[in-house]
C-alpha positions as CSV (number, residue, x, y, z in Angstrom):
1,M,197.6,114.7,147.6
2,I,198.8,116.6,150.7
3,R,198.6,120.3,150.0
4,D,200.5,123.2,151.7
5,V,198.4,124.9,154.3
6,L,198.4,128.7,154.1
7,R,199.5,130.4,157.3
8,M,198.2,133.5,159.1
9,G,199.4,136.6,157.3
10,D,198.5,135.3,153.8
11,P,195.9,137.6,152.5
12,R,194.0,134.7,150.9
13,L,192.9,133.6,154.4
14,L,191.1,136.9,154.9
15,A,188.9,136.7,151.8
16,V,185.3,135.7,151.7
17,A,185.1,132.4,149.7
18,R,182.9,132.0,146.6
19,P,180.0,129.6,146.6
20,V,180.4,126.2,144.8
21,E,178.2,126.1,141.7
22,A,179.0,122.8,140.1
23,F,178.7,119.6,142.0
24,D,179.9,116.0,141.5
25,T,182.7,117.1,139.2
26,P,186.2,115.6,139.0
27,E,187.6,119.0,140.2
28,L,185.4,119.0,143.3
29,R,186.1,115.4,144.1
30,G,189.8,116.0,143.7
31,L,189.7,119.1,146.0
32,I,187.8,117.1,148.7
33,Q,190.3,114.3,148.4
34,D,193.2,116.7,148.7
35,M,191.6,118.3,151.8
36,R,191.1,114.8,153.3
37,D,194.7,113.9,152.7
38,T,196.0,117.1,154.1
39,V,193.9,117.2,157.3
40,T,194.6,113.5,157.9
41,A,198.4,114.0,157.5
42,L,198.3,117.0,159.9
43,N,195.9,115.4,162.5
44,G,193.4,118.2,162.1
45,A,189.8,118.3,163.3
46,G,188.8,119.9,160.0
47,I,190.0,122.1,157.1
48,A,188.5,124.7,154.8
49,A,189.3,125.0,151.1
50,P,190.7,128.5,151.6
51,Q,193.4,127.1,153.9
52,I,194.9,125.3,150.9
53,G,194.4,128.3,148.6
54,V,191.1,127.4,147.0
55,D,188.6,130.2,147.0
56,L,185.4,128.0,147.5
57,R,182.9,127.5,150.3
58,V,183.9,123.9,151.2
59,V,184.8,122.5,154.6
60,I,185.4,119.0,155.8
61,F,185.6,117.9,159.4
62,G,185.1,115.0,161.7
63,G,185.7,111.4,161.1
64,G,186.0,110.3,164.6
65,G,186.9,111.3,168.1
66,P,190.2,112.1,169.7
67,N,193.4,112.8,167.7
68,P,196.8,113.9,168.8
69,R,195.9,117.6,168.5
70,Y,192.6,117.2,170.3
71,P,193.0,114.2,172.6
72,D,189.8,114.8,174.6
73,A,187.6,115.5,171.6
74,E,184.2,113.9,171.4
75,F,182.9,112.2,168.2
76,V,182.2,114.4,165.2
77,P,180.6,112.8,162.1
78,D,182.7,112.7,159.0
79,T,181.3,115.6,157.0
80,V,181.7,117.3,153.7
81,L,179.9,120.6,153.9
82,I,179.5,122.8,150.9
83,N,177.9,126.3,150.8
84,P,177.1,126.1,154.6
85,Q,174.6,128.2,156.5
86,I,174.6,128.2,160.3
87,E,171.6,128.9,162.5
88,L,172.5,129.6,166.1
89,L,170.0,127.8,168.4
90,S,171.1,129.2,171.7
91,D,172.8,132.3,173.1
92,E,174.8,130.1,175.5
93,E,178.6,130.2,174.9
94,E,181.4,127.9,176.1
95,G,185.1,128.6,176.0
96,A,187.7,126.1,175.0
97,W,191.3,126.0,173.7
98,E,191.5,126.1,169.9
99,G,194.3,125.7,167.5
100,C,194.4,125.9,163.7
101,L,196.5,124.4,160.9
102,S,196.9,128.0,159.6
103,V,198.1,129.3,162.9
104,P,200.7,126.7,163.8
105,G,202.2,126.4,167.3
106,L,199.6,128.7,168.9
107,R,196.5,128.1,171.0
108,G,193.8,130.4,172.2
109,W,190.8,130.3,174.5
110,V,187.8,130.9,172.2
111,P,184.2,131.3,173.2
112,R,181.7,129.7,170.8
113,R,178.0,129.0,170.8
114,V,177.2,125.6,172.1
115,H,174.2,124.7,170.0
116,L,173.5,125.3,166.3
117,R,172.0,123.9,163.2
118,Y,174.0,123.8,160.0
119,R,172.7,123.3,156.5
120,G,174.5,122.9,153.2
121,V,175.0,120.4,150.4
122,D,177.3,117.4,150.0
123,M,179.7,116.7,147.2
124,E,176.9,115.5,144.9
125,G,174.8,118.6,145.6
126,R,172.3,116.9,147.9
127,P,171.0,119.2,150.6
128,F,171.3,118.1,154.3
129,E,171.1,119.6,157.8
130,R,172.2,118.6,161.2
131,E,172.1,120.0,164.8
132,A,175.4,120.1,166.7
133,R,176.4,120.7,170.2
134,G,179.7,121.0,172.1
135,F,182.9,120.2,170.2
136,H,181.0,119.4,167.0
137,A,179.4,122.9,167.1
138,R,182.8,124.4,167.8
139,V,184.4,122.7,164.8
140,V,181.6,123.8,162.5
141,Q,181.9,127.4,163.6
142,H,185.7,127.3,163.4
143,E,185.8,125.8,159.9
144,C,183.0,128.0,158.5
145,D,184.7,131.1,159.9
146,H,187.5,130.3,157.4
147,L,185.0,130.8,154.6
148,D,184.3,134.3,155.7
149,G,188.0,135.2,156.2
150,I,188.0,134.9,160.0
151,L,190.8,133.1,161.8
152,Y,190.2,132.1,165.4
153,P,192.6,134.7,167.0
154,A,190.0,137.3,166.0
155,R,187.6,135.5,168.4
156,V,189.9,135.5,171.4
157,R,188.7,137.9,174.0
158,D,191.4,137.5,176.7
159,F,194.9,137.6,175.2
160,S,196.3,136.3,178.5
161,R,194.9,133.0,177.2
162,F,196.5,133.1,173.8
163,G,200.0,131.9,173.1
164,F,202.5,129.3,172.0
165,T,201.3,125.8,172.7
166,D,204.6,124.7,174.3
167,V,204.6,127.7,176.6
168,L,200.9,127.4,177.6
169,F,201.1,123.7,178.1
170,P,204.7,122.8,179.0
171,G,205.3,119.1,179.1
172,V,202.0,118.3,177.5
173,P,202.5,116.1,174.4
174,L,200.2,118.1,172.1
175,A,201.2,117.9,168.5
176,D,202.2,121.1,166.8
177,D,199.3,123.0,165.4
């Protein structure tokens, strides 16, 4: 089921989400399916449970490469990541334009670490870990920020590079964020 996405200003987006304690339950499977339906319908790169009003440490992302919102995106594996932990493997940062389903119509230039390892569990509670670089690492950081009540505008350092998508990129056929 496609769920409504909370928008910036809703205090639920600023809360730190609770860890998932029960795995492979009908409730968790239903939540993840709703997240998949919602992110697919909105052409997102990922989504976090708090964005649909669920106070749990669950994010999903990936499933391919480019989409209308990120036409130049590289491949990111389809991932359900529960109770994530991030280990930064480099101090190197790279800036790129980010948007967010909870901040529709806006984009900002956000610096992110370029290399990291993430750990967590899948829907069945099986632990896993991966290394990520580039766009993959950016998506992981963006989605996991949601679990700590952080929206990407808080990461923007230069507000001359933050604004409405149609003003920043006139004539570019980017879908609404």
